[in-house]
Biopython code that builds the backbone (N, CA, C, O; Angstrom):
import numpy as np
from Bio.PDB.StructureBuilder import StructureBuilder

atoms = [
    (1, "ARG", "N", (132.860, 102.884, 130.489)),
    (1, "ARG", "CA", (133.435, 104.199, 130.336)),
    (1, "ARG", "C", (132.834, 105.121, 131.376)),
    (1, "ARG", "O", (131.664, 105.495, 131.294)),
    (2, "ASN", "N", (133.641, 105.479, 132.346)),
    (2, "ASN", "CA", (133.191, 106.349, 133.425)),
    (2, "ASN", "C", (134.120, 107.538, 133.563)),
    (2, "ASN", "O", (135.326, 107.437, 133.336)),
    (3, "LEU", "N", (133.540, 108.662, 133.937)),
    (3, "LEU", "CA", (134.305, 109.838, 134.326)),
    (3, "LEU", "C", (133.916, 110.117, 135.766)),
    (3, "LEU", "O", (132.737, 110.285, 136.078)),
    (4, "ILE", "N", (134.916, 110.168, 136.646)),
    (4, "ILE", "CA", (134.656, 110.424, 138.059)),
    (4, "ILE", "C", (135.340, 111.732, 138.439)),
    (4, "ILE", "O", (136.549, 111.889, 138.267)),
    (5, "VAL", "N", (134.547, 112.667, 138.957)),
    (5, "VAL", "CA", (135.060, 113.956, 139.408)),
    (5, "VAL", "C", (134.890, 114.005, 140.919)),
    (5, "VAL", "O", (133.783, 113.856, 141.437)),
    (6, "THR", "N", (136.002, 114.215, 141.619)),
    (6, "THR", "CA", (135.974, 114.268, 143.072)),
    (6, "THR", "C", (136.310, 115.680, 143.516)),
    (6, "THR", "O", (137.339, 116.236, 143.132)),
    (7, "THR", "N", (135.436, 116.253, 144.326)),
    (7, "THR", "CA", (135.700, 117.565, 144.907)),
    (7, "THR", "C", (135.857, 117.381, 146.409)),
    (7, "THR", "O", (135.807, 116.256, 146.906)),
    (8, "THR", "N", (136.044, 118.467, 147.127)),
    (8, "THR", "CA", (136.190, 118.355, 148.578)),
    (8, "THR", "C", (134.885, 117.962, 149.265)),
    (8, "THR", "O", (134.894, 117.504, 150.407)),
    (9, "LYS", "N", (133.747, 118.144, 148.557)),
    (9, "LYS", "CA", (132.452, 117.849, 149.172)),
    (9, "LYS", "C", (131.643, 116.790, 148.438)),
    (9, "LYS", "O", (130.761, 116.170, 149.033)),
    (10, "ASP", "N", (131.925, 116.570, 147.155)),
    (10, "ASP", "CA", (131.084, 115.695, 146.342)),
    (10, "ASP", "C", (131.919, 114.747, 145.489)),
    (10, "ASP", "O", (133.103, 114.975, 145.238)),
    (11, "VAL", "N", (131.261, 113.678, 145.053)),
    (11, "VAL", "CA", (131.808, 112.790, 144.032)),
    (11, "VAL", "C", (130.743, 112.684, 142.949)),
    (11, "VAL", "O", (129.603, 112.312, 143.228)),
    (12, "ILE", "N", (131.114, 113.012, 141.713)),
    (12, "ILE", "CA", (130.172, 112.965, 140.594)),
    (12, "ILE", "C", (130.697, 111.944, 139.598)),
    (12, "ILE", "O", (131.839, 112.037, 139.148)),
    (13, "THR", "N", (129.863, 110.971, 139.255)),
    (13, "THR", "CA", (130.246, 109.921, 138.319)),
    (13, "THR", "C", (129.352, 109.987, 137.098)),
    (13, "THR", "O", (128.126, 109.996, 137.215)),
    (14, "LEU", "N", (129.971, 110.032, 135.920)),
    (14, "LEU", "CA", (129.234, 110.009, 134.662)),
    (14, "LEU", "C", (129.520, 108.679, 133.985)),
    (14, "LEU", "O", (130.669, 108.375, 133.665)),
    (15, "ASP", "N", (128.490, 107.894, 133.769)),
    (15, "ASP", "CA", (128.594, 106.617, 133.068)),
    (15, "ASP", "C", (128.176, 106.851, 131.623)),
    (15, "ASP", "O", (126.997, 107.059, 131.339)),
    (16, "PHE", "N", (129.142, 106.816, 130.713)),
    (16, "PHE", "CA", (128.863, 107.111, 129.306)),
    (16, "PHE", "C", (128.041, 106.018, 128.638)),
    (16, "PHE", "O", (127.291, 106.299, 127.702)),
    (17, "ILE", "N", (128.167, 104.785, 129.097)),
    (17, "ILE", "CA", (127.415, 103.679, 128.500)),
    (17, "ILE", "C", (125.945, 103.753, 128.916)),
    (17, "ILE", "O", (125.055, 103.712, 128.067)),
    (18, "LEU", "N", (125.696, 103.859, 130.202)),
    (18, "LEU", "CA", (124.319, 103.897, 130.708)),
    (18, "LEU", "C", (123.700, 105.287, 130.627)),
    (18, "LEU", "O", (122.507, 105.452, 130.877)),
    (19, "GLN", "N", (124.516, 106.296, 130.274)),
    (19, "GLN", "CA", (124.040, 107.677, 130.198)),
    (19, "GLN", "C", (123.426, 108.103, 131.535)),
    (19, "GLN", "O", (122.301, 108.598, 131.596)),
    (20, "GLU", "N", (124.193, 107.896, 132.590)),
    (20, "GLU", "CA", (123.725, 108.180, 133.945)),
    (20, "GLU", "C", (124.749, 109.046, 134.670)),
    (20, "GLU", "O", (125.956, 108.830, 134.563)),
    (21, "ILE", "N", (124.243, 110.029, 135.409)),
    (21, "ILE", "CA", (125.089, 110.834, 136.290)),
    (21, "ILE", "C", (124.683, 110.519, 137.722)),
    (21, "ILE", "O", (123.506, 110.595, 138.075)),
    (22, "THR", "N", (125.665, 110.166, 138.540)),
    (22, "THR", "CA", (125.419, 109.913, 139.950)),
    (22, "THR", "C", (126.171, 110.963, 140.754)),
    (22, "THR", "O", (127.373, 111.155, 140.575)),
    (23, "SER", "N", (125.456, 111.633, 141.632)),
    (23, "SER", "CA", (126.046, 112.658, 142.477)),
    (23, "SER", "C", (125.985, 112.185, 143.920)),
    (23, "SER", "O", (124.911, 111.886, 144.442)),
    (24, "GLU", "N", (127.153, 112.119, 144.562)),
    (24, "GLU", "CA", (127.230, 111.735, 145.973)),
    (24, "GLU", "C", (127.682, 112.962, 146.742)),
    (24, "GLU", "O", (128.804, 113.437, 146.568)),
    (25, "LYS", "N", (126.802, 113.472, 147.596)),
    (25, "LYS", "CA", (127.092, 114.705, 148.319)),
    (25, "LYS", "C", (127.463, 114.406, 149.768)),
    (25, "LYS", "O", (126.794, 113.633, 150.454)),
    (26, "GLY", "N", (128.534, 115.031, 150.210)),
    (26, "GLY", "CA", (128.923, 114.989, 151.607)),
    (26, "GLY", "C", (129.472, 113.658, 152.066)),
    (26, "GLY", "O", (129.305, 112.631, 151.409)),
    (27, "LEU", "N", (130.117, 113.698, 153.188)),
    (27, "LEU", "CA", (130.613, 112.490, 153.828)),
    (27, "LEU", "C", (129.987, 112.385, 155.201)),
    (27, "LEU", "O", (130.092, 113.305, 156.011)),
    (28, "ALA", "N", (129.346, 111.284, 155.459)),
    (28, "ALA", "CA", (128.756, 111.080, 156.775)),
    (28, "ALA", "C", (129.786, 110.521, 157.739)),
    (28, "ALA", "O", (129.682, 110.700, 158.952)),
    (29, "GLU", "N", (130.793, 109.833, 157.179)),
    (29, "GLU", "CA", (131.755, 109.165, 158.038)),
    (29, "GLU", "C", (133.078, 109.078, 157.290)),
    (29, "GLU", "O", (133.102, 108.776, 156.097)),
    (30, "HIS", "N", (134.168, 109.339, 157.983)),
    (30, "HIS", "CA", (135.477, 109.214, 157.354)),
    (30, "HIS", "C", (136.479, 108.879, 158.445)),
    (30, "HIS", "O", (136.434, 109.449, 159.535)),
    (31, "ALA", "N", (137.373, 107.962, 158.151)),
    (31, "ALA", "CA", (138.382, 107.575, 159.129)),
    (31, "ALA", "C", (139.702, 107.325, 158.415)),
    (31, "ALA", "O", (139.721, 106.929, 157.250)),
    (32, "LEU", "N", (140.805, 107.559, 159.122)),
    (32, "LEU", "CA", (142.110, 107.249, 158.550)),
    (32, "LEU", "C", (142.241, 105.739, 158.433)),
    (32, "LEU", "O", (141.712, 104.991, 159.254)),
    (33, "SER", "N", (142.948, 105.305, 157.411)),
    (33, "SER", "CA", (143.084, 103.867, 157.200)),
    (33, "SER", "C", (144.465, 103.555, 156.649)),
    (33, "SER", "O", (145.193, 104.440, 156.198)),
    (34, "ASN", "N", (144.805, 102.276, 156.696)),
    (34, "ASN", "CA", (146.113, 101.832, 156.222)),
    (34, "ASN", "C", (146.110, 101.423, 154.761)),
    (34, "ASN", "O", (147.173, 101.305, 154.150)),
    (35, "SER", "N", (144.936, 101.204, 154.193)),
    (35, "SER", "CA", (144.875, 100.752, 152.802)),
    (35, "SER", "C", (143.724, 101.435, 152.078)),
    (35, "SER", "O", (142.817, 101.996, 152.694)),
    (36, "PHE", "N", (143.789, 101.371, 150.755)),
    (36, "PHE", "CA", (142.737, 101.971, 149.942)),
    (36, "PHE", "C", (141.406, 101.274, 150.188)),
    (36, "PHE", "O", (140.373, 101.938, 150.277)),
    (37, "SER", "N", (141.410, 99.950, 150.301)),
    (37, "SER", "CA", (140.155, 99.223, 150.519)),
    (37, "SER", "C", (139.523, 99.595, 151.859)),
    (37, "SER", "O", (138.299, 99.673, 151.964)),
    (38, "GLU", "N", (140.344, 99.824, 152.883)),
    (38, "GLU", "CA", (139.803, 100.267, 154.172)),
    (38, "GLU", "C", (139.223, 101.673, 154.049)),
    (38, "GLU", "O", (138.177, 101.971, 154.626)),
    (39, "PHE", "N", (139.903, 102.534, 153.297)),
    (39, "PHE", "CA", (139.415, 103.901, 153.086)),
    (39, "PHE", "C", (138.057, 103.882, 152.399)),
    (39, "PHE", "O", (137.135, 104.575, 152.829)),
    (40, "ILE", "N", (137.925, 103.092, 151.335)),
    (40, "ILE", "CA", (136.662, 103.004, 150.599)),
    (40, "ILE", "C", (135.548, 102.486, 151.499)),
    (40, "ILE", "O", (134.411, 102.948, 151.410)),
    (41, "SER", "N", (135.866, 101.535, 152.362)),
    (41, "SER", "CA", (134.822, 100.963, 153.222)),
    (41, "SER", "C", (134.337, 101.957, 154.273)),
    (41, "SER", "O", (133.253, 101.770, 154.825)),
    (42, "THR", "N", (135.108, 103.014, 154.571)),
    (42, "THR", "CA", (134.664, 104.007, 155.558)),
    (42, "THR", "C", (133.892, 105.155, 154.930)),
    (42, "THR", "O", (133.304, 105.972, 155.639)),
    (43, "TYR", "N", (133.890, 105.222, 153.600)),
    (43, "TYR", "CA", (133.225, 106.324, 152.892)),
    (43, "TYR", "C", (131.721, 106.118, 152.881)),
    (43, "TYR", "O", (131.240, 105.052, 152.495)),
    (44, "ARG", "N", (130.980, 107.128, 153.300)),
    (44, "ARG", "CA", (129.519, 107.069, 153.265)),
    (44, "ARG", "C", (128.999, 108.420, 152.797)),
    (44, "ARG", "O", (129.265, 109.442, 153.430)),
    (45, "ALA", "N", (128.276, 108.432, 151.717)),
    (45, "ALA", "CA", (127.687, 109.675, 151.227)),
    (45, "ALA", "C", (126.416, 109.967, 152.006)),
    (45, "ALA", "O", (125.681, 109.052, 152.377)),
    (46, "THR", "N", (126.162, 111.248, 152.252)),
    (46, "THR", "CA", (124.944, 111.621, 152.965)),
    (46, "THR", "C", (123.746, 111.703, 152.029)),
    (46, "THR", "O", (122.603, 111.582, 152.469)),
    (47, "GLU", "N", (124.005, 111.911, 150.724)),
    (47, "GLU", "CA", (122.912, 112.007, 149.751)),
    (47, "GLU", "C", (123.414, 111.513, 148.396)),
    (47, "GLU", "O", (124.448, 111.971, 147.909)),
    (48, "ILE", "N", (122.688, 110.587, 147.792)),
    (48, "ILE", "CA", (123.046, 110.067, 146.470)),
    (48, "ILE", "C", (121.890, 110.339, 145.514)),
    (48, "ILE", "O", (120.742, 109.996, 145.796)),
    (49, "THR", "N", (122.210, 110.963, 144.372)),
    (49, "THR", "CA", (121.196, 111.302, 143.377)),
    (49, "THR", "C", (121.592, 110.712, 142.030)),
    (49, "THR", "O", (122.751, 110.804, 141.627)),
    (50, "HIS", "N", (120.630, 110.103, 141.332)),
    (50, "HIS", "CA", (120.865, 109.539, 140.000)),
    (50, "HIS", "C", (120.069, 110.337, 138.970)),
    (50, "HIS", "O", (118.893, 110.638, 139.177)),
    (51, "HIS", "N", (120.716, 110.674, 137.869)),
    (51, "HIS", "CA", (120.055, 111.338, 136.746)),
    (51, "HIS", "C", (120.362, 110.539, 135.494)),
    (51, "HIS", "O", (121.516, 110.193, 135.241)),
    (52, "TYR", "N", (119.339, 110.247, 134.711)),
    (52, "TYR", "CA", (119.525, 109.513, 133.464)),
    (52, "TYR", "C", (119.423, 110.493, 132.307)),
    (52, "TYR", "O", (118.435, 111.216, 132.178)),
    (53, "LEU", "N", (120.455, 110.513, 131.463)),
    (53, "LEU", "CA", (120.530, 111.478, 130.372)),
    (53, "LEU", "C", (119.746, 111.045, 129.148)),
    (53, "LEU", "O", (119.154, 111.876, 128.459)),
    (54, "ALA", "N", (119.738, 109.765, 128.880)),
    (54, "ALA", "CA", (119.061, 109.259, 127.682)),
    (54, "ALA", "C", (118.125, 108.132, 128.079)),
    (54, "ALA", "O", (118.423, 107.347, 128.979)),
    (55, "THR", "N", (117.009, 108.062, 127.411)),
    (55, "THR", "CA", (116.072, 106.975, 127.676)),
    (55, "THR", "C", (115.868, 106.200, 126.385)),
    (55, "THR", "O", (115.329, 106.729, 125.413)),
    (56, "GLY", "N", (116.291, 104.974, 126.381)),
    (56, "GLY", "CA", (116.112, 104.127, 125.208)),
    (56, "GLY", "C", (117.250, 104.248, 124.219)),
    (56, "GLY", "O", (118.003, 105.221, 124.228)),
    (57, "LYS", "N", (117.364, 103.232, 123.355)),
    (57, "LYS", "CA", (118.469, 103.198, 122.399)),
    (57, "LYS", "C", (118.386, 104.317, 121.374)),
    (57, "LYS", "O", (119.403, 104.691, 120.789)),
    (58, "ASP", "N", (117.200, 104.857, 121.144)),
    (58, "ASP", "CA", (117.058, 105.929, 120.163)),
    (58, "ASP", "C", (117.715, 107.230, 120.617)),
    (58, "ASP", "O", (117.857, 108.158, 119.820)),
    (59, "GLN", "N", (118.116, 107.310, 121.878)),
    (59, "GLN", "CA", (118.764, 108.511, 122.402)),
    (59, "GLN", "C", (120.229, 108.270, 122.754)),
    (59, "GLN", "O", (120.902, 109.182, 123.234)),
    (60, "GLU", "N", (120.730, 107.071, 122.526)),
    (60, "GLU", "CA", (122.114, 106.748, 122.853)),
    (60, "GLU", "C", (123.039, 107.509, 121.904)),
    (60, "GLU", "O", (122.834, 107.456, 120.692)),
    (61, "PRO", "N", (124.056, 108.218, 122.420)),
    (61, "PRO", "CA", (124.887, 109.090, 121.592)),
    (61, "PRO", "C", (125.550, 108.413, 120.391)),
    (61, "PRO", "O", (125.523, 108.966, 119.291)),
    (62, "LEU", "N", (126.136, 107.248, 120.571)),
    (62, "LEU", "CA", (126.796, 106.586, 119.447)),
    (62, "LEU", "C", (125.787, 106.214, 118.366)),
    (62, "LEU", "O", (126.075, 106.340, 117.175)),
    (63, "TYR", "N", (124.610, 105.758, 118.775)),
    (63, "TYR", "CA", (123.547, 105.443, 117.811)),
    (63, "TYR", "C", (123.164, 106.693, 117.016)),
    (63, "TYR", "O", (123.023, 106.637, 115.795)),
    (64, "LEU", "N", (122.996, 107.821, 117.712)),
    (64, "LEU", "CA", (122.624, 109.067, 117.042)),
    (64, "LEU", "C", (123.720, 109.545, 116.083)),
    (64, "LEU", "O", (123.423, 110.045, 114.998)),
    (65, "GLU", "N", (124.986, 109.390, 116.485)),
    (65, "GLU", "CA", (126.090, 109.765, 115.604)),
    (65, "GLU", "C", (126.094, 108.908, 114.344)),
    (65, "GLU", "O", (126.235, 109.422, 113.234)),
    (66, "ASP", "N", (125.939, 107.595, 114.525)),
    (66, "ASP", "CA", (125.917, 106.681, 113.373)),
    (66, "ASP", "C", (124.728, 106.967, 112.460)),
    (66, "ASP", "O", (124.854, 106.948, 111.235)),
    (67, "LYS", "N", (123.579, 107.231, 113.067)),
    (67, "LYS", "CA", (122.371, 107.524, 112.293)),
    (67, "LYS", "C", (122.572, 108.792, 111.455)),
    (67, "LYS", "O", (122.200, 108.826, 110.282)),
    (68, "ASP", "N", (123.158, 109.827, 112.054)),
    (68, "ASP", "CA", (123.417, 111.067, 111.325)),
    (68, "ASP", "C", (124.412, 110.828, 110.190)),
    (68, "ASP", "O", (124.236, 111.352, 109.090)),
    (69, "PHE", "N", (125.450, 110.043, 110.453)),
    (69, "PHE", "CA", (126.456, 109.749, 109.433)),
    (69, "PHE", "C", (125.818, 109.060, 108.229)),
    (69, "PHE", "O", (126.069, 109.445, 107.087)),
    (70, "LEU", "N", (124.997, 108.044, 108.480)),
    (70, "LEU", "CA", (124.334, 107.330, 107.383)),
    (70, "LEU", "C", (123.368, 108.241, 106.633)),
    (70, "LEU", "O", (123.256, 108.159, 105.410)),
    (71, "SER", "N", (122.675, 109.101, 107.358)),
    (71, "SER", "CA", (121.761, 110.054, 106.731)),
    (71, "SER", "C", (122.524, 111.015, 105.811)),
    (71, "SER", "O", (122.041, 111.366, 104.735)),
    (72, "CYS", "N", (123.704, 111.430, 106.239)),
    (72, "CYS", "CA", (124.526, 112.333, 105.424)),
    (72, "CYS", "C", (124.987, 111.652, 104.140)),
    (72, "CYS", "O", (125.072, 112.289, 103.090)),
    (73, "ILE", "N", (125.282, 110.363, 104.224)),
    (73, "ILE", "CA", (125.673, 109.624, 103.022)),
    (73, "ILE", "C", (124.509, 109.575, 102.041)),
    (73, "ILE", "O", (124.684, 109.806, 100.845)),
    (74, "ASP", "N", (123.318, 109.271, 102.557)),
    (74, "ASP", "CA", (122.130, 109.170, 101.694)),
    (74, "ASP", "C", (121.737, 110.513, 101.077)),
    (74, "ASP", "O", (121.427, 110.587, 99.888)),
    (75, "SER", "N", (121.752, 111.561, 101.881)),
    (75, "SER", "CA", (121.220, 112.854, 101.427)),
    (75, "SER", "C", (122.293, 113.855, 100.995)),
    (75, "SER", "O", (121.982, 114.916, 100.452)),
    (76, "ARG", "N", (123.553, 113.509, 101.241)),
    (76, "ARG", "CA", (124.684, 114.399, 100.940)),
    (76, "ARG", "C", (124.616, 115.713, 101.727)),
    (76, "ARG", "O", (125.184, 116.723, 101.313)),
    (77, "LYS", "N", (123.918, 115.688, 102.861)),
    (77, "LYS", "CA", (123.873, 116.884, 103.707)),
    (77, "LYS", "C", (125.144, 116.955, 104.561)),
    (77, "LYS", "O", (125.882, 115.979, 104.691)),
    (78, "LYS", "N", (125.371, 118.115, 105.126)),
    (78, "LYS", "CA", (126.536, 118.337, 105.973)),
    (78, "LYS", "C", (126.308, 117.655, 107.329)),
    (78, "LYS", "O", (125.234, 117.812, 107.910)),
    (79, "PRO", "N", (127.291, 116.902, 107.849)),
    (79, "PRO", "CA", (127.111, 116.220, 109.136)),
    (79, "PRO", "C", (127.068, 117.202, 110.310)),
    (79, "PRO", "O", (127.541, 118.334, 110.207)),
    (80, "LEU", "N", (126.496, 116.748, 111.421)),
    (80, "LEU", "CA", (126.435, 117.577, 112.627)),
    (80, "LEU", "C", (127.837, 117.914, 113.135)),
    (80, "LEU", "O", (128.074, 119.010, 113.644)),
    (81, "VAL", "N", (128.758, 116.970, 112.992)),
    (81, "VAL", "CA", (130.140, 117.166, 113.424)),
    (81, "VAL", "C", (131.024, 117.135, 112.183)),
    (81, "VAL", "O", (130.999, 116.172, 111.417)),
    (82, "SER", "N", (131.803, 118.197, 111.990)),
    (82, "SER", "CA", (132.659, 118.277, 110.800)),
    (82, "SER", "C", (133.871, 117.357, 110.930)),
    (82, "SER", "O", (134.174, 116.859, 112.015)),
    (83, "ASP", "N", (134.553, 117.142, 109.817)),
    (83, "ASP", "CA", (135.763, 116.325, 109.838)),
    (83, "ASP", "C", (136.836, 116.962, 110.720)),
    (83, "ASP", "O", (137.592, 116.253, 111.385)),
    (84, "ILE", "N", (136.906, 118.271, 110.730)),
    (84, "ILE", "CA", (137.890, 118.970, 111.566)),
    (84, "ILE", "C", (137.562, 118.782, 113.046)),
    (84, "ILE", "O", (138.454, 118.513, 113.850)),
    (85, "GLU", "N", (136.286, 118.923, 113.407)),
    (85, "GLU", "CA", (135.874, 118.721, 114.805)),
    (85, "GLU", "C", (136.138, 117.281, 115.239)),
    (85, "GLU", "O", (136.594, 117.043, 116.357)),
    (86, "GLY", "N", (135.856, 116.334, 114.368)),
    (86, "GLY", "CA", (136.115, 114.925, 114.681)),
    (86, "GLY", "C", (137.595, 114.656, 114.875)),
    (86, "GLY", "O", (137.989, 113.956, 115.807)),
    (87, "THR", "N", (138.422, 115.218, 113.984)),
    (87, "THR", "CA", (139.873, 115.056, 114.094)),
    (87, "THR", "C", (140.384, 115.668, 115.392)),
    (87, "THR", "O", (141.214, 115.066, 116.073)),
    (88, "ASN", "N", (139.900, 116.852, 115.739)),
    (88, "ASN", "CA", (140.316, 117.502, 116.988)),
    (88, "ASN", "C", (139.899, 116.691, 118.209)),
    (88, "ASN", "O", (140.646, 116.613, 119.185)),
    (89, "ALA", "N", (138.721, 116.090, 118.165)),
    (89, "ALA", "CA", (138.259, 115.256, 119.279)),
    (89, "ALA", "C", (139.173, 114.050, 119.457)),
    (89, "ALA", "O", (139.528, 113.696, 120.582)),
    (90, "VAL", "N", (139.556, 113.416, 118.345)),
    (90, "VAL", "CA", (140.459, 112.260, 118.420)),
    (90, "VAL", "C", (141.822, 112.685, 118.954)),
    (90, "VAL", "O", (142.417, 111.966, 119.757)),
    (91, "LYS", "N", (142.327, 113.839, 118.524)),
    (91, "LYS", "CA", (143.603, 114.348, 119.037)),
    (91, "LYS", "C", (143.544, 114.543, 120.555)),
    (91, "LYS", "O", (144.499, 114.226, 121.264)),
    (92, "CYS", "N", (142.419, 115.066, 121.047)),
    (92, "CYS", "CA", (142.248, 115.270, 122.494)),
    (92, "CYS", "C", (142.269, 113.945, 123.245)),
    (92, "CYS", "O", (142.900, 113.826, 124.295)),
    (93, "VAL", "N", (141.575, 112.953, 122.701)),
    (93, "VAL", "CA", (141.525, 111.637, 123.345)),
    (93, "VAL", "C", (142.912, 111.002, 123.368)),
    (93, "VAL", "O", (143.335, 110.473, 124.396)),
    (94, "VAL", "N", (143.621, 111.050, 122.242)),
    (94, "VAL", "CA", (144.968, 110.474, 122.164)),
    (94, "VAL", "C", (145.898, 111.178, 123.157)),
    (94, "VAL", "O", (146.683, 110.519, 123.839)),
    (95, "ALA", "N", (145.818, 112.494, 123.241)),
    (95, "ALA", "CA", (146.652, 113.249, 124.183)),
    (95, "ALA", "C", (146.299, 112.911, 125.627)),
    (95, "ALA", "O", (147.189, 112.791, 126.469)),
    (96, "ALA", "N", (145.011, 112.757, 125.921)),
    (96, "ALA", "CA", (144.588, 112.409, 127.286)),
    (96, "ALA", "C", (145.112, 111.034, 127.680)),
    (96, "ALA", "O", (145.560, 110.842, 128.811)),
    (97, "ILE", "N", (145.060, 110.077, 126.756)),
    (97, "ILE", "CA", (145.571, 108.730, 127.041)),
    (97, "ILE", "C", (147.081, 108.780, 127.271)),
    (97, "ILE", "O", (147.589, 108.169, 128.211)),
    (98, "GLU", "N", (147.790, 109.504, 126.418)),
    (98, "GLU", "CA", (149.246, 109.638, 126.564)),
    (98, "GLU", "C", (149.594, 110.311, 127.891)),
    (98, "GLU", "O", (150.524, 109.882, 128.574)),
    (99, "SER", "N", (148.862, 111.353, 128.262)),
    (99, "SER", "CA", (149.095, 112.049, 129.521)),
    (99, "SER", "C", (148.845, 111.129, 130.713)),
    (99, "SER", "O", (149.592, 111.153, 131.692)),
    (100, "ALA", "N", (147.790, 110.319, 130.625)),
    (100, "ALA", "CA", (147.482, 109.376, 131.708)),
    (100, "ALA", "C", (148.589, 108.333, 131.849)),
    (100, "ALA", "O", (148.928, 107.936, 132.964)),
    (101, "LYS", "N", (149.150, 107.890, 130.731)),
    (101, "LYS", "CA", (150.220, 106.881, 130.764)),
    (101, "LYS", "C", (151.518, 107.447, 131.330)),
    (101, "LYS", "O", (152.198, 106.792, 132.119)),
    (102, "THR", "N", (151.857, 108.672, 130.920)),
    (102, "THR", "CA", (153.150, 109.254, 131.293)),
    (102, "THR", "C", (153.099, 110.132, 132.535)),
    (102, "THR", "O", (154.123, 110.376, 133.172)),
    (103, "GLY", "N", (151.900, 110.607, 132.879)),
    (103, "GLY", "CA", (151.774, 111.520, 134.005)),
    (103, "GLY", "C", (152.255, 112.925, 133.683)),
    (103, "GLY", "O", (152.476, 113.738, 134.580)),
    (104, "LYS", "N", (152.416, 113.204, 132.388)),
    (104, "LYS", "CA", (152.911, 114.510, 131.959)),
    (104, "LYS", "C", (151.875, 115.217, 131.091)),
    (104, "LYS", "O", (150.978, 114.591, 130.526)),
    (105, "VAL", "N", (152.023, 116.543, 131.000)),
    (105, "VAL", "CA", (151.167, 117.336, 130.125)),
    (105, "VAL", "C", (151.545, 117.023, 128.681)),
    (105, "VAL", "O", (152.727, 116.988, 128.338)),
    (106, "VAL", "N", (150.545, 116.798, 127.840)),
    (106, "VAL", "CA", (150.781, 116.522, 126.424)),
    (106, "VAL", "C", (150.171, 117.652, 125.612)),
    (106, "VAL", "O", (148.987, 117.962, 125.743)),
    (107, "GLU", "N", (150.990, 118.257, 124.777)),
    (107, "GLU", "CA", (150.513, 119.353, 123.932)),
    (107, "GLU", "C", (149.744, 118.790, 122.746)),
    (107, "GLU", "O", (150.175, 117.827, 122.112)),
    (108, "ILE", "N", (148.608, 119.395, 122.457)),
    (108, "ILE", "CA", (147.793, 118.989, 121.313)),
    (108, "ILE", "C", (148.131, 119.918, 120.159)),
    (108, "ILE", "O", (148.004, 121.138, 120.262)),
    (109, "LYS", "N", (148.565, 119.312, 119.054)),
    (109, "LYS", "CA", (148.970, 120.124, 117.890)),
    (109, "LYS", "C", (147.953, 120.011, 116.792)),
    (109, "LYS", "O", (148.117, 120.620, 115.734)),
]
sb = StructureBuilder()
sb.init_structure("model")
sb.init_model(0)
sb.init_chain("A")
sb.init_seg("    ")
for serial, (resi, resn, name, xyz) in enumerate(atoms, 1):
    if name == "N":
        sb.init_residue(resn, " ", resi, " ")
    sb.init_atom(name, np.array(xyz, "f"), 0.0, 1.0, " ", f" {name:<3s}", serial, name[0])
structure = sb.get_structure()
């Protein structure tokens, strides 16, 4: 699961599994090409920086969500994320997938 954001000067990649952000700043070299693979082979970042968001399984987001959920069952406390927030998050994901498939804007209801 990766999110890649490309700007005119940088490429920022967020790896949700490894909890890592990679920032590639600037282009040292760029040339016109006939294919995507040729284009990728000409790309050179002038500076690459790695940032790790979580260290160890105890900080992994899905683990923390599951741990909180089980704790709420045991203690009957209110969860960090409400049922409404969870439902809205799923609606956003479903709409994003539909938009990616169709190439059209999808309204979230």
